[in-house]
C-alpha positions as CSV (number, residue, x, y, z in Angstrom):
1,M,60.4,139.3,0.9
2,W,59.6,137.6,4.2
3,A,61.7,134.6,3.1
4,V,64.8,136.8,2.3
5,I,64.5,138.7,5.6
6,D,64.0,135.4,7.6
7,G,67.0,133.7,5.8
8,K,64.9,131.3,3.9
9,I,66.0,132.2,0.4
10,V,66.6,128.5,-0.7
11,E,63.2,127.5,0.5
12,A,61.6,130.5,-1.3
13,S,63.4,129.6,-4.6
14,L,62.3,126.0,-4.4
15,G,58.7,127.1,-3.7
16,Q,58.7,129.1,-6.9
17,Y,59.0,125.9,-8.9
18,I,55.4,125.1,-7.8
19,N,54.1,128.3,-9.6
20,P,53.9,126.8,-13.1
21,L,52.4,123.6,-11.8
22,T,49.8,125.6,-9.8
23,S,49.0,127.6,-12.9
24,L,48.4,124.4,-14.9
25,L,46.2,123.0,-12.1
26,L,44.2,126.3,-12.1
27,I,43.8,126.2,-15.8
28,G,42.6,122.7,-15.6
29,S,40.2,123.5,-12.9
30,G,38.9,126.4,-14.9
31,M,38.0,124.1,-17.7
32,V,36.5,121.6,-15.4
33,T,34.3,124.4,-13.9
34,A,33.5,126.0,-17.3
35,L,32.3,122.9,-19.0
36,P,29.3,122.2,-16.7
37,L,28.4,125.9,-16.8
38,L,28.4,125.9,-20.6
39,L,26.3,122.7,-20.7
40,F,23.9,124.2,-18.1
41,T,23.6,127.4,-20.2
42,K,22.9,125.4,-23.3
43,S,20.3,123.2,-21.6
44,A,18.7,126.1,-19.7
45,K,17.6,127.7,-23.0
46,K,15.4,124.7,-23.6
47,V,13.6,124.9,-20.3
48,S,11.1,127.5,-19.1
49,L,12.3,129.9,-16.5
50,S,9.7,128.7,-14.0
51,M,10.8,125.1,-14.4
52,L,14.5,126.1,-14.2
53,G,13.7,127.9,-10.9
54,I,12.1,124.8,-9.4
55,L,15.0,122.7,-10.6
56,Q,17.4,125.0,-8.6
57,Y,15.9,123.6,-5.4
58,I,17.0,120.0,-6.2
59,S,20.7,120.6,-5.3
60,P,20.2,122.1,-1.8
61,T,17.6,119.3,-1.1
62,L,20.1,116.6,-2.1
63,S,22.8,118.4,0.0
64,L,20.5,118.5,3.0
65,L,19.6,114.8,2.6
66,A,23.3,113.9,2.2
67,G,24.2,115.8,5.3
68,V,21.5,114.1,7.4
69,I,21.7,110.6,5.9
70,L,25.4,110.1,5.0
71,Y,27.1,112.4,7.5
72,H,24.7,112.0,10.4
73,E,24.3,115.7,10.9
74,S,21.5,116.8,13.2
75,L,18.2,118.0,11.8
76,T,16.6,120.2,14.3
77,K,12.9,121.0,14.5
78,A,13.6,124.5,13.1
79,H,15.3,122.9,10.1
80,V,12.4,120.6,9.4
81,I,9.9,123.5,9.7
82,A,12.0,125.6,7.3
83,F,12.3,122.7,4.8
84,N,8.6,122.1,4.9
85,F,7.8,125.8,4.3
86,I,10.2,125.9,1.4
87,W,8.6,122.9,-0.3
88,L,5.1,124.0,0.6
89,A,5.8,127.3,-1.2
90,L,7.2,125.4,-4.2
91,I,4.1,123.2,-4.4
92,I,1.8,126.2,-4.1
93,Y,3.7,128.0,-6.8
94,T,3.7,124.9,-9.1
95,F,0.0,124.3,-8.8
96,S,-0.8,128.0,-9.3
97,S,1.4,128.0,-12.4
98,I,-0.3,124.9,-13.8
99,A,-3.7,126.4,-13.1
100,K,-2.7,129.6,-14.9
101,W,-1.4,127.6,-17.8
102,E,-4.6,125.6,-18.0
103,N,-6.7,128.8,-17.9
104,K,-4.7,130.3,-20.7
105,K,-5.1,127.1,-22.7
106,H,-8.9,127.1,-22.0
107,I,-9.2,130.8,-23.1
108,K,-7.2,130.1,-26.3
109,N,-9.5,127.1,-27.1
110,K,-12.6,129.3,-26.6
111,I,-11.2,132.0,-28.9
112,E,-10.3,129.5,-31.6
113,A,-13.8,127.8,-31.4
């Protein structure tokens, strides 16, 4: 409507030729997006939820490292403290999960003996 009011009917009609191409690009990007998600869903069924949760921290860690190392973004003291707290919490969670698993295993072995 704006193009007609502004006297740009020819430009608007030429712009409409892009629509089918854009739709094809969007369909292609949908498939490109869907495939990794489908593969992730399939593989996630084979991993425990706790391990899957820990693996979710790899991507932001790699992004942080890329930002600092490759793109020379500044890493403030607050960033370092936050990063350390995040990974400290993950380490504590991991060791507590391992201890809990070992305890269950030990109890199961006592029951079977």
